[in-house]
TORKOL-4160 file (C-alpha; in steps of 0.2 Angstrom, whole numbers, padded with zeros to 4 digits, m for minus):
473
<pt num="1" X="0355" Y="0505" Z="0436"/>
<pt num="2" X="0371" Y="0512" Z="0429"/>
<pt num="3" X="0375" Y="0496" Z="0421"/>
<pt num="4" X="0358" Y="0495" Z="0414"/>
<pt num="5" X="0359" Y="0512" Z="0406"/>
<pt num="6" X="0376" Y="0507" Z="0399"/>
<pt num="7" X="0369" Y="0491" Z="0391"/>
<pt num="8" X="0355" Y="0501" Z="0383"/>
<pt num="9" X="0367" Y="0515" Z="0376"/>
<pt num="10" X="0379" Y="0501" Z="0369"/>
<pt num="11" X="0364" Y="0492" Z="0361"/>
<pt num="12" X="0358" Y="0508" Z="0353"/>
<pt num="13" X="0375" Y="0512" Z="0346"/>
<pt num="14" X="0376" Y="0494" Z="0339"/>
<pt num="15" X="0359" Y="0495" Z="0331"/>
<pt num="16" X="0364" Y="0511" Z="0322"/>
<pt num="17" X="0380" Y="0505" Z="0316"/>
<pt num="18" X="0373" Y="0489" Z="0310"/>
<pt num="19" X="0358" Y="0496" Z="0301"/>
<pt num="20" X="0368" Y="0509" Z="0292"/>
<pt num="21" X="0381" Y="0496" Z="0287"/>
<pt num="22" X="0368" Y="0484" Z="0281"/>
<pt num="23" X="0357" Y="0497" Z="0272"/>
<pt num="24" X="0373" Y="0504" Z="0263"/>
<pt num="25" X="0378" Y="0487" Z="0257"/>
<pt num="26" X="0360" Y="0484" Z="0250"/>
<pt num="27" X="0360" Y="0501" Z="0241"/>
<pt num="28" X="0378" Y="0499" Z="0234"/>
<pt num="29" X="0374" Y="0481" Z="0228"/>
<pt num="30" X="0356" Y="0484" Z="0221"/>
<pt num="31" X="0354" Y="0502" Z="0219"/>
<pt num="32" X="0335" Y="0506" Z="0218"/>
<pt num="33" X="0331" Y="0490" Z="0212"/>
<pt num="34" X="0320" Y="0478" Z="0222"/>
<pt num="35" X="0328" Y="0461" Z="0221"/>
<pt num="36" X="0324" Y="0446" Z="0231"/>
<pt num="37" X="0332" Y="0431" Z="0238"/>
<pt num="38" X="0324" Y="0414" Z="0234"/>
<pt num="39" X="0322" Y="0403" Z="0249"/>
<pt num="40" X="0314" Y="0387" Z="0242"/>
<pt num="41" X="0299" Y="0393" Z="0233"/>
<pt num="42" X="0297" Y="0409" Z="0242"/>
<pt num="43" X="0305" Y="0425" Z="0236"/>
<pt num="44" X="0310" Y="0436" Z="0250"/>
<pt num="45" X="0314" Y="0454" Z="0247"/>
<pt num="46" X="0331" Y="0460" Z="0252"/>
<pt num="47" X="0325" Y="0474" Z="0263"/>
<pt num="48" X="0317" Y="0460" Z="0274"/>
<pt num="49" X="0333" Y="0450" Z="0272"/>
<pt num="50" X="0342" Y="0466" Z="0279"/>
<pt num="51" X="0330" Y="0467" Z="0294"/>
<pt num="52" X="0333" Y="0449" Z="0298"/>
<pt num="53" X="0352" Y="0451" Z="0297"/>
<pt num="54" X="0351" Y="0467" Z="0308"/>
<pt num="55" X="0342" Y="0456" Z="0321"/>
<pt num="56" X="0353" Y="0442" Z="0320"/>
<pt num="57" X="0369" Y="0453" Z="0322"/>
<pt num="58" X="0362" Y="0461" Z="0337"/>
<pt num="59" X="0358" Y="0445" Z="0345"/>
<pt num="60" X="0375" Y="0437" Z="0341"/>
<pt num="61" X="0384" Y="0452" Z="0349"/>
<pt num="62" X="0373" Y="0450" Z="0364"/>
<pt num="63" X="0376" Y="0431" Z="0365"/>
<pt num="64" X="0395" Y="0432" Z="0364"/>
<pt num="65" X="0394" Y="0445" Z="0379"/>
<pt num="66" X="0400" Y="0460" Z="0369"/>
<pt num="67" X="0389" Y="0471" Z="0381"/>
<pt num="68" X="0395" Y="0465" Z="0397"/>
<pt num="69" X="0400" Y="0481" Z="0408"/>
<pt num="70" X="0416" Y="0473" Z="0415"/>
<pt num="71" X="0424" Y="0473" Z="0397"/>
<pt num="72" X="0419" Y="0491" Z="0393"/>
<pt num="73" X="0432" Y="0505" Z="0395"/>
<pt num="74" X="0448" Y="0496" Z="0396"/>
<pt num="75" X="0458" Y="0483" Z="0387"/>
<pt num="76" X="0456" Y="0474" Z="0369"/>
<pt num="77" X="0443" Y="0461" Z="0375"/>
<pt num="78" X="0428" Y="0471" Z="0369"/>
<pt num="79" X="0435" Y="0474" Z="0352"/>
<pt num="80" X="0440" Y="0456" Z="0350"/>
<pt num="81" X="0422" Y="0450" Z="0355"/>
<pt num="82" X="0413" Y="0462" Z="0343"/>
<pt num="83" X="0425" Y="0455" Z="0328"/>
<pt num="84" X="0423" Y="0437" Z="0333"/>
<pt num="85" X="0404" Y="0438" Z="0335"/>
<pt num="86" X="0402" Y="0446" Z="0318"/>
<pt num="87" X="0414" Y="0434" Z="0309"/>
<pt num="88" X="0404" Y="0419" Z="0318"/>
<pt num="89" X="0388" Y="0427" Z="0311"/>
<pt num="90" X="0393" Y="0428" Z="0293"/>
<pt num="91" X="0402" Y="0412" Z="0294"/>
<pt num="92" X="0385" Y="0404" Z="0299"/>
<pt num="93" X="0376" Y="0413" Z="0285"/>
<pt num="94" X="0389" Y="0406" Z="0272"/>
<pt num="95" X="0386" Y="0389" Z="0279"/>
<pt num="96" X="0367" Y="0391" Z="0279"/>
<pt num="97" X="0368" Y="0397" Z="0261"/>
<pt num="98" X="0379" Y="0383" Z="0255"/>
<pt num="99" X="0368" Y="0369" Z="0264"/>
<pt num="100" X="0352" Y="0376" Z="0257"/>
<pt num="101" X="0359" Y="0382" Z="0241"/>
<pt num="102" X="0353" Y="0400" Z="0243"/>
<pt num="103" X="0360" Y="0412" Z="0230"/>
<pt num="104" X="0365" Y="0425" Z="0242"/>
<pt num="105" X="0372" Y="0441" Z="0234"/>
<pt num="106" X="0391" Y="0440" Z="0237"/>
<pt num="107" X="0393" Y="0459" Z="0234"/>
<pt num="108" X="0380" Y="0462" Z="0248"/>
<pt num="109" X="0389" Y="0451" Z="0261"/>
<pt num="110" X="0406" Y="0458" Z="0255"/>
<pt num="111" X="0402" Y="0476" Z="0259"/>
<pt num="112" X="0390" Y="0473" Z="0274"/>
<pt num="113" X="0403" Y="0463" Z="0285"/>
<pt num="114" X="0419" Y="0473" Z="0284"/>
<pt num="115" X="0409" Y="0490" Z="0285"/>
<pt num="116" X="0398" Y="0483" Z="0299"/>
<pt num="117" X="0414" Y="0477" Z="0309"/>
<pt num="118" X="0423" Y="0494" Z="0306"/>
<pt num="119" X="0407" Y="0504" Z="0311"/>
<pt num="120" X="0404" Y="0494" Z="0327"/>
<pt num="121" X="0422" Y="0496" Z="0332"/>
<pt num="122" X="0422" Y="0515" Z="0330"/>
<pt num="123" X="0405" Y="0516" Z="0339"/>
<pt num="124" X="0412" Y="0506" Z="0353"/>
<pt num="125" X="0428" Y="0517" Z="0353"/>
<pt num="126" X="0417" Y="0532" Z="0354"/>
<pt num="127" X="0407" Y="0526" Z="0368"/>
<pt num="128" X="0423" Y="0521" Z="0377"/>
<pt num="129" X="0431" Y="0538" Z="0376"/>
<pt num="130" X="0415" Y="0545" Z="0384"/>
<pt num="131" X="0415" Y="0532" Z="0397"/>
<pt num="132" X="0433" Y="0535" Z="0401"/>
<pt num="133" X="0431" Y="0554" Z="0403"/>
<pt num="134" X="0416" Y="0551" Z="0415"/>
<pt num="135" X="0426" Y="0538" Z="0425"/>
<pt num="136" X="0440" Y="0551" Z="0426"/>
<pt num="137" X="0429" Y="0564" Z="0433"/>
<pt num="138" X="0423" Y="0552" Z="0446"/>
<pt num="139" X="0407" Y="0545" Z="0437"/>
<pt num="140" X="0402" Y="0527" Z="0433"/>
<pt num="141" X="0415" Y="0520" Z="0446"/>
<pt num="142" X="0413" Y="0504" Z="0455"/>
<pt num="143" X="0417" Y="0506" Z="0474"/>
<pt num="144" X="0429" Y="0492" Z="0479"/>
<pt num="145" X="0435" Y="0484" Z="0495"/>
<pt num="146" X="0452" Y="0477" Z="0494"/>
<pt num="147" X="0455" Y="0462" Z="0504"/>
<pt num="148" X="0471" Y="0453" Z="0507"/>
<pt num="149" X="0488" Y="0454" Z="0516"/>
<pt num="150" X="0496" Y="0472" Z="0517"/>
<pt num="151" X="0509" Y="0470" Z="0504"/>
<pt num="152" X="0497" Y="0461" Z="0491"/>
<pt num="153" X="0482" Y="0472" Z="0495"/>
<pt num="154" X="0492" Y="0488" Z="0494"/>
<pt num="155" X="0499" Y="0482" Z="0477"/>
<pt num="156" X="0482" Y="0479" Z="0470"/>
<pt num="157" X="0475" Y="0495" Z="0477"/>
<pt num="158" X="0489" Y="0505" Z="0468"/>
<pt num="159" X="0486" Y="0495" Z="0452"/>
<pt num="160" X="0467" Y="0499" Z="0452"/>
<pt num="161" X="0470" Y="0517" Z="0455"/>
<pt num="162" X="0483" Y="0518" Z="0441"/>
<pt num="163" X="0470" Y="0513" Z="0429"/>
<pt num="164" X="0454" Y="0523" Z="0432"/>
<pt num="165" X="0448" Y="0520" Z="0414"/>
<pt num="166" X="0445" Y="0502" Z="0420"/>
<pt num="167" X="0431" Y="0509" Z="0432"/>
<pt num="168" X="0437" Y="0502" Z="0449"/>
<pt num="169" X="0439" Y="0514" Z="0464"/>
<pt num="170" X="0447" Y="0506" Z="0480"/>
<pt num="171" X="0438" Y="0515" Z="0494"/>
<pt num="172" X="0444" Y="0504" Z="0509"/>
<pt num="173" X="0455" Y="0490" Z="0514"/>
<pt num="174" X="0452" Y="0474" Z="0525"/>
<pt num="175" X="0468" Y="0465" Z="0530"/>
<pt num="176" X="0467" Y="0446" Z="0532"/>
<pt num="177" X="0481" Y="0447" Z="0545"/>
<pt num="178" X="0477" Y="0450" Z="0564"/>
<pt num="179" X="0494" Y="0458" Z="0567"/>
<pt num="180" X="0490" Y="0476" Z="0571"/>
<pt num="181" X="0508" Y="0480" Z="0569"/>
<pt num="182" X="0509" Y="0475" Z="0550"/>
<pt num="183" X="0513" Y="0491" Z="0541"/>
<pt num="184" X="0501" Y="0499" Z="0529"/>
<pt num="185" X="0507" Y="0513" Z="0517"/>
<pt num="186" X="0500" Y="0529" Z="0523"/>
<pt num="187" X="0503" Y="0537" Z="0506"/>
<pt num="188" X="0489" Y="0526" Z="0499"/>
<pt num="189" X="0477" Y="0536" Z="0509"/>
<pt num="190" X="0466" Y="0521" Z="0510"/>
<pt num="191" X="0457" Y="0517" Z="0527"/>
<pt num="192" X="0459" Y="0500" Z="0534"/>
<pt num="193" X="0442" Y="0495" Z="0541"/>
<pt num="194" X="0445" Y="0478" Z="0548"/>
<pt num="195" X="0458" Y="0464" Z="0551"/>
<pt num="196" X="0457" Y="0445" Z="0552"/>
<pt num="197" X="0450" Y="0430" Z="0542"/>
<pt num="198" X="0433" Y="0429" Z="0550"/>
<pt num="199" X="0419" Y="0429" Z="0538"/>
<pt num="200" X="0407" Y="0439" Z="0548"/>
<pt num="201" X="0420" Y="0452" Z="0550"/>
<pt num="202" X="0423" Y="0453" Z="0532"/>
<pt num="203" X="0405" Y="0455" Z="0528"/>
<pt num="204" X="0404" Y="0468" Z="0541"/>
<pt num="205" X="0417" Y="0478" Z="0532"/>
<pt num="206" X="0408" Y="0476" Z="0516"/>
<pt num="207" X="0392" Y="0483" Z="0523"/>
<pt num="208" X="0402" Y="0498" Z="0532"/>
<pt num="209" X="0411" Y="0503" Z="0516"/>
<pt num="210" X="0395" Y="0502" Z="0505"/>
<pt num="211" X="0405" Y="0494" Z="0490"/>
<pt num="212" X="0399" Y="0487" Z="0474"/>
<pt num="213" X="0414" Y="0475" Z="0472"/>
<pt num="214" X="0427" Y="0466" Z="0483"/>
<pt num="215" X="0444" Y="0462" Z="0476"/>
<pt num="216" X="0454" Y="0449" Z="0485"/>
<pt num="217" X="0472" Y="0449" Z="0482"/>
<pt num="218" X="0483" Y="0433" Z="0484"/>
<pt num="219" X="0477" Y="0417" Z="0493"/>
<pt num="220" X="0476" Y="0424" Z="0511"/>
<pt num="221" X="0458" Y="0418" Z="0513"/>
<pt num="222" X="0455" Y="0399" Z="0516"/>
<pt num="223" X="0444" Y="0390" Z="0503"/>
<pt num="224" X="0428" Y="0387" Z="0513"/>
<pt num="225" X="0428" Y="0405" Z="0519"/>
<pt num="226" X="0430" Y="0411" Z="0502"/>
<pt num="227" X="0416" Y="0400" Z="0495"/>
<pt num="228" X="0404" Y="0406" Z="0509"/>
<pt num="229" X="0410" Y="0424" Z="0505"/>
<pt num="230" X="0406" Y="0422" Z="0487"/>
<pt num="231" X="0388" Y="0416" Z="0492"/>
<pt num="232" X="0385" Y="0430" Z="0504"/>
<pt num="233" X="0391" Y="0443" Z="0492"/>
<pt num="234" X="0379" Y="0436" Z="0478"/>
<pt num="235" X="0365" Y="0438" Z="0489"/>
<pt num="236" X="0370" Y="0456" Z="0493"/>
<pt num="237" X="0372" Y="0459" Z="0474"/>
<pt num="238" X="0391" Y="0464" Z="0477"/>
<pt num="239" X="0403" Y="0458" Z="0464"/>
<pt num="240" X="0419" Y="0448" Z="0468"/>
<pt num="241" X="0434" Y="0446" Z="0459"/>
<pt num="242" X="0452" Y="0439" Z="0463"/>
<pt num="243" X="0470" Y="0445" Z="0458"/>
<pt num="244" X="0481" Y="0430" Z="0458"/>
<pt num="245" X="0500" Y="0433" Z="0462"/>
<pt num="246" X="0503" Y="0433" Z="0443"/>
<pt num="247" X="0510" Y="0450" Z="0437"/>
<pt num="248" X="0513" Y="0455" Z="0418"/>
<pt num="249" X="0505" Y="0440" Z="0412"/>
<pt num="250" X="0491" Y="0443" Z="0399"/>
<pt num="251" X="0476" Y="0433" Z="0392"/>
<pt num="252" X="0484" Y="0423" Z="0378"/>
<pt num="253" X="0495" Y="0414" Z="0390"/>
<pt num="254" X="0482" Y="0411" Z="0404"/>
<pt num="255" X="0471" Y="0395" Z="0403"/>
<pt num="256" X="0458" Y="0390" Z="0415"/>
<pt num="257" X="0455" Y="0371" Z="0419"/>
<pt num="258" X="0442" Y="0365" Z="0432"/>
<pt num="259" X="0450" Y="0351" Z="0442"/>
<pt num="260" X="0440" Y="0344" Z="0457"/>
<pt num="261" X="0432" Y="0360" Z="0460"/>
<pt num="262" X="0448" Y="0370" Z="0459"/>
<pt num="263" X="0450" Y="0383" Z="0445"/>
<pt num="264" X="0468" Y="0379" Z="0440"/>
<pt num="265" X="0477" Y="0393" Z="0430"/>
<pt num="266" X="0489" Y="0386" Z="0417"/>
<pt num="267" X="0502" Y="0399" Z="0411"/>
<pt num="268" X="0510" Y="0394" Z="0395"/>
<pt num="269" X="0528" Y="0400" Z="0390"/>
<pt num="270" X="0530" Y="0415" Z="0378"/>
<pt num="271" X="0528" Y="0409" Z="0360"/>
<pt num="272" X="0543" Y="0418" Z="0352"/>
<pt num="273" X="0547" Y="0407" Z="0337"/>
<pt num="274" X="0538" Y="0396" Z="0324"/>
<pt num="275" X="0524" Y="0401" Z="0312"/>
<pt num="276" X="0519" Y="0417" Z="0321"/>
<pt num="277" X="0537" Y="0424" Z="0321"/>
<pt num="278" X="0538" Y="0420" Z="0302"/>
<pt num="279" X="0522" Y="0430" Z="0300"/>
<pt num="280" X="0528" Y="0444" Z="0310"/>
<pt num="281" X="0544" Y="0445" Z="0299"/>
<pt num="282" X="0533" Y="0445" Z="0284"/>
<pt num="283" X="0523" Y="0459" Z="0290"/>
<pt num="284" X="0538" Y="0469" Z="0294"/>
<pt num="285" X="0546" Y="0467" Z="0277"/>
<pt num="286" X="0529" Y="0471" Z="0267"/>
<pt num="287" X="0524" Y="0485" Z="0278"/>
<pt num="288" X="0542" Y="0493" Z="0278"/>
<pt num="289" X="0543" Y="0492" Z="0259"/>
<pt num="290" X="0526" Y="0500" Z="0256"/>
<pt num="291" X="0529" Y="0514" Z="0269"/>
<pt num="292" X="0546" Y="0518" Z="0261"/>
<pt num="293" X="0540" Y="0519" Z="0244"/>
<pt num="294" X="0525" Y="0530" Z="0250"/>
<pt num="295" X="0536" Y="0541" Z="0261"/>
<pt num="296" X="0551" Y="0542" Z="0249"/>
<pt num="297" X="0547" Y="0560" Z="0243"/>
<pt num="298" X="0542" Y="0566" Z="0260"/>
<pt num="299" X="0558" Y="0559" Z="0268"/>
<pt num="300" X="0569" Y="0567" Z="0255"/>
<pt num="301" X="0560" Y="0584" Z="0259"/>
<pt num="302" X="0564" Y="0581" Z="0278"/>
<pt num="303" X="0582" Y="0577" Z="0274"/>
<pt num="304" X="0584" Y="0593" Z="0264"/>
<pt num="305" X="0576" Y="0604" Z="0278"/>
<pt num="306" X="0587" Y="0596" Z="0291"/>
<pt num="307" X="0602" Y="0601" Z="0280"/>
<pt num="308" X="0596" Y="0618" Z="0278"/>
<pt num="309" X="0592" Y="0621" Z="0296"/>
<pt num="310" X="0610" Y="0617" Z="0302"/>
<pt num="311" X="0627" Y="0611" Z="0296"/>
<pt num="312" X="0630" Y="0593" Z="0296"/>
<pt num="313" X="0623" Y="0577" Z="0288"/>
<pt num="314" X="0604" Y="0574" Z="0287"/>
<pt num="315" X="0606" Y="0557" Z="0295"/>
<pt num="316" X="0611" Y="0552" Z="0312"/>
<pt num="317" X="0618" Y="0535" Z="0316"/>
<pt num="318" X="0618" Y="0527" Z="0334"/>
<pt num="319" X="0624" Y="0511" Z="0341"/>
<pt num="320" X="0610" Y="0501" Z="0348"/>
<pt num="321" X="0608" Y="0483" Z="0355"/>
<pt num="322" X="0596" Y="0471" Z="0346"/>
<pt num="323" X="0589" Y="0454" Z="0348"/>
<pt num="324" X="0601" Y="0442" Z="0358"/>
<pt num="325" X="0613" Y="0456" Z="0362"/>
<pt num="326" X="0617" Y="0460" Z="0343"/>
<pt num="327" X="0625" Y="0477" Z="0340"/>
<pt num="328" X="0618" Y="0487" Z="0326"/>
<pt num="329" X="0617" Y="0505" Z="0319"/>
<pt num="330" X="0601" Y="0513" Z="0321"/>
<pt num="331" X="0596" Y="0527" Z="0309"/>
<pt num="332" X="0587" Y="0543" Z="0312"/>
<pt num="333" X="0585" Y="0561" Z="0305"/>
<pt num="334" X="0597" Y="0572" Z="0314"/>
<pt num="335" X="0588" Y="0583" Z="0326"/>
<pt num="336" X="0602" Y="0591" Z="0336"/>
<pt num="337" X="0617" Y="0601" Z="0331"/>
<pt num="338" X="0632" Y="0592" Z="0325"/>
<pt num="339" X="0642" Y="0593" Z="0341"/>
<pt num="340" X="0628" Y="0587" Z="0353"/>
<pt num="341" X="0638" Y="0574" Z="0361"/>
<pt num="342" X="0652" Y="0586" Z="0365"/>
<pt num="343" X="0639" Y="0597" Z="0373"/>
<pt num="344" X="0632" Y="0584" Z="0384"/>
<pt num="345" X="0644" Y="0585" Z="0399"/>
<pt num="346" X="0639" Y="0603" Z="0403"/>
<pt num="347" X="0620" Y="0598" Z="0403"/>
<pt num="348" X="0621" Y="0583" Z="0413"/>
<pt num="349" X="0615" Y="0591" Z="0429"/>
<pt num="350" X="0599" Y="0597" Z="0420"/>
<pt num="351" X="0594" Y="0579" Z="0416"/>
<pt num="352" X="0575" Y="0577" Z="0417"/>
<pt num="353" X="0575" Y="0559" Z="0411"/>
<pt num="354" X="0573" Y="0543" Z="0421"/>
<pt num="355" X="0590" Y="0542" Z="0429"/>
<pt num="356" X="0598" Y="0531" Z="0415"/>
<pt num="357" X="0594" Y="0541" Z="0399"/>
<pt num="358" X="0597" Y="0559" Z="0397"/>
<pt num="359" X="0582" Y="0569" Z="0392"/>
<pt num="360" X="0579" Y="0588" Z="0393"/>
<pt num="361" X="0562" Y="0595" Z="0387"/>
<pt num="362" X="0570" Y="0612" Z="0381"/>
<pt num="363" X="0587" Y="0604" Z="0376"/>
<pt num="364" X="0597" Y="0618" Z="0368"/>
<pt num="365" X="0605" Y="0606" Z="0356"/>
<pt num="366" X="0589" Y="0602" Z="0347"/>
<pt num="367" X="0587" Y="0612" Z="0330"/>
<pt num="368" X="0572" Y="0621" Z="0325"/>
<pt num="369" X="0568" Y="0607" Z="0312"/>
<pt num="370" X="0573" Y="0595" Z="0324"/>
<pt num="371" X="0560" Y="0600" Z="0337"/>
<pt num="372" X="0546" Y="0599" Z="0325"/>
<pt num="373" X="0552" Y="0581" Z="0318"/>
<pt num="374" X="0555" Y="0575" Z="0336"/>
<pt num="375" X="0537" Y="0581" Z="0341"/>
<pt num="376" X="0529" Y="0570" Z="0328"/>
<pt num="377" X="0541" Y="0556" Z="0328"/>
<pt num="378" X="0546" Y="0560" Z="0310"/>
<pt num="379" X="0564" Y="0558" Z="0315"/>
<pt num="380" X="0561" Y="0539" Z="0317"/>
<pt num="381" X="0556" Y="0536" Z="0299"/>
<pt num="382" X="0573" Y="0531" Z="0294"/>
<pt num="383" X="0572" Y="0516" Z="0305"/>
<pt num="384" X="0561" Y="0508" Z="0292"/>
<pt num="385" X="0578" Y="0503" Z="0284"/>
<pt num="386" X="0583" Y="0494" Z="0300"/>
<pt num="387" X="0566" Y="0485" Z="0299"/>
<pt num="388" X="0568" Y="0480" Z="0281"/>
<pt num="389" X="0586" Y="0474" Z="0285"/>
<pt num="390" X="0579" Y="0463" Z="0299"/>
<pt num="391" X="0589" Y="0472" Z="0314"/>
<pt num="392" X="0572" Y="0479" Z="0320"/>
<pt num="393" X="0554" Y="0476" Z="0320"/>
<pt num="394" X="0538" Y="0487" Z="0316"/>
<pt num="395" X="0533" Y="0483" Z="0335"/>
<pt num="396" X="0544" Y="0479" Z="0349"/>
<pt num="397" X="0553" Y="0485" Z="0365"/>
<pt num="398" X="0562" Y="0501" Z="0363"/>
<pt num="399" X="0580" Y="0499" Z="0356"/>
<pt num="400" X="0592" Y="0501" Z="0370"/>
<pt num="401" X="0608" Y="0509" Z="0371"/>
<pt num="402" X="0624" Y="0499" Z="0376"/>
<pt num="403" X="0624" Y="0510" Z="0393"/>
<pt num="404" X="0606" Y="0504" Z="0397"/>
<pt num="405" X="0611" Y="0486" Z="0394"/>
<pt num="406" X="0625" Y="0487" Z="0406"/>
<pt num="407" X="0613" Y="0491" Z="0420"/>
<pt num="408" X="0601" Y="0476" Z="0416"/>
<pt num="409" X="0598" Y="0463" Z="0429"/>
<pt num="410" X="0594" Y="0445" Z="0424"/>
<pt num="411" X="0576" Y="0449" Z="0421"/>
<pt num="412" X="0578" Y="0464" Z="0411"/>
<pt num="413" X="0589" Y="0454" Z="0399"/>
<pt num="414" X="0573" Y="0446" Z="0393"/>
<pt num="415" X="0568" Y="0461" Z="0383"/>
<pt num="416" X="0582" Y="0456" Z="0371"/>
<pt num="417" X="0573" Y="0440" Z="0367"/>
<pt num="418" X="0564" Y="0449" Z="0353"/>
<pt num="419" X="0569" Y="0463" Z="0340"/>
<pt num="420" X="0567" Y="0480" Z="0346"/>
<pt num="421" X="0553" Y="0490" Z="0338"/>
<pt num="422" X="0550" Y="0506" Z="0328"/>
<pt num="423" X="0535" Y="0508" Z="0340"/>
<pt num="424" X="0529" Y="0498" Z="0355"/>
<pt num="425" X="0522" Y="0499" Z="0373"/>
<pt num="426" X="0534" Y="0513" Z="0377"/>
<pt num="427" X="0528" Y="0524" Z="0362"/>
<pt num="428" X="0510" Y="0523" Z="0366"/>
<pt num="429" X="0512" Y="0525" Z="0385"/>
<pt num="430" X="0521" Y="0541" Z="0388"/>
<pt num="431" X="0538" Y="0539" Z="0379"/>
<pt num="432" X="0551" Y="0551" Z="0388"/>
<pt num="433" X="0539" Y="0553" Z="0402"/>
<pt num="434" X="0541" Y="0536" Z="0408"/>
<pt num="435" X="0551" Y="0531" Z="0422"/>
<pt num="436" X="0565" Y="0519" Z="0420"/>
<pt num="437" X="0556" Y="0505" Z="0430"/>
<pt num="438" X="0540" Y="0508" Z="0420"/>
<pt num="439" X="0550" Y="0507" Z="0404"/>
<pt num="440" X="0558" Y="0490" Z="0408"/>
<pt num="441" X="0541" Y="0484" Z="0414"/>
<pt num="442" X="0531" Y="0488" Z="0398"/>
<pt num="443" X="0545" Y="0480" Z="0388"/>
<pt num="444" X="0545" Y="0464" Z="0398"/>
<pt num="445" X="0526" Y="0464" Z="0397"/>
<pt num="446" X="0527" Y="0465" Z="0378"/>
<pt num="447" X="0540" Y="0450" Z="0378"/>
<pt num="448" X="0530" Y="0439" Z="0389"/>
<pt num="449" X="0514" Y="0442" Z="0381"/>
<pt num="450" X="0518" Y="0444" Z="0362"/>
<pt num="451" X="0505" Y="0441" Z="0349"/>
<pt num="452" X="0501" Y="0447" Z="0331"/>
<pt num="453" X="0485" Y="0455" Z="0337"/>
<pt num="454" X="0494" Y="0464" Z="0351"/>
<pt num="455" X="0506" Y="0471" Z="0337"/>
<pt num="456" X="0491" Y="0477" Z="0327"/>
<pt num="457" X="0484" Y="0486" Z="0342"/>
<pt num="458" X="0501" Y="0495" Z="0346"/>
<pt num="459" X="0502" Y="0500" Z="0328"/>
<pt num="460" X="0484" Y="0508" Z="0329"/>
<pt num="461" X="0488" Y="0516" Z="0345"/>
<pt num="462" X="0505" Y="0524" Z="0339"/>
<pt num="463" X="0495" Y="0535" Z="0327"/>
<pt num="464" X="0486" Y="0542" Z="0342"/>
<pt num="465" X="0502" Y="0544" Z="0352"/>
<pt num="466" X="0511" Y="0553" Z="0338"/>
<pt num="467" X="0497" Y="0566" Z="0336"/>
<pt num="468" X="0495" Y="0567" Z="0355"/>
<pt num="469" X="0513" Y="0572" Z="0356"/>
<pt num="470" X="0514" Y="0567" Z="0375"/>
<pt num="471" X="0531" Y="0563" Z="0381"/>
<pt num="472" X="0539" Y="0567" Z="0364"/>
<pt num="473" X="0554" Y="0579" Z="0366"/>
């Protein structure tokens, strides 16, 4: 019932967004005139064309699965499908107009398409915010029974709990090992309601937990039992999904291939070179030049305020490690007193950071102006010069200090395969509030799953993170 209500709400928002975009495009292109589109010998008024376009757009969004409940509330798949469906529709309209030589008003289409996509994305974003708030308050959650070995099931339960926006609430666990002595973390506060690999026992646990979905971790259930379990769950209207033993690998690198009834998962290697890397560098150069020109005057004002607030230079230069271990000087507006480094030793015991980096929310070394520019990340703006010089990128892992790199293991060194970024996963996920392990994990995830689309998402999320001020100190 909840899924049905959700689909209706999404359909209504789609209808409103499309209708207003198409109506505005018609009004902007034709004004109060009453033009028509010649289709053969028939003259079709544009208001009727707009109605047909509305219907086709709504149908296309439905056909490409943009209203599936499982993609709502979390991730970028919903936005990708909405954009793809809209582009496919207008591509089809362009081909249809060319084949049948229809003189479709270009201005009408040129306004309706981008305005419609932007409106749909804003509408879906507003619905997502409402859904996330409801899910965090305990509403619209799918009750999940986690099945697997103790370590893998516990890991899956933790991950599901860590992302309440996804809408999955683990309520119980079923362990596929019959060893009663296998440890189960008490800190999870998740009851274990059964053990073993017997199908009837698993189904009894599903009934006892009254769940909406079953999450199977790893491959601890043999294929015949898994197949029969899927049939039985379908008959009970209970969903089933599997979490393979792949971590920190995202969609662009995962490809499914059916082979003799087996769904093989192909995992491609990270694409860090080639045309996409050239495009990334092109975006860095263009965007940094534009931003430096637009922000030249504000940056000069900030520099004067920093100088006026405390003695010392307006800019602060710090050694950082870039791509492939290259050492470079990173620029920032100075936000601390001039002898901040000398005062560090007496503040070490007050460290509130993640164990490797020193962080202190009420650091006495931070100046009045420094506190403000840190809170809104204004102190980072001079790094646009580093981006322009090619030492950094707009988006990438956080630029590490030499002392950090000394602590890296073989896996952590992979974060040096790409240039560090002015913003990135650390900027939009908590900044200074992140633990050291979480910071490394986010950076590695970025490196392993890099794409231009992902960079665009991080840039958009950075705006929210800056004004949200979480973890900025």
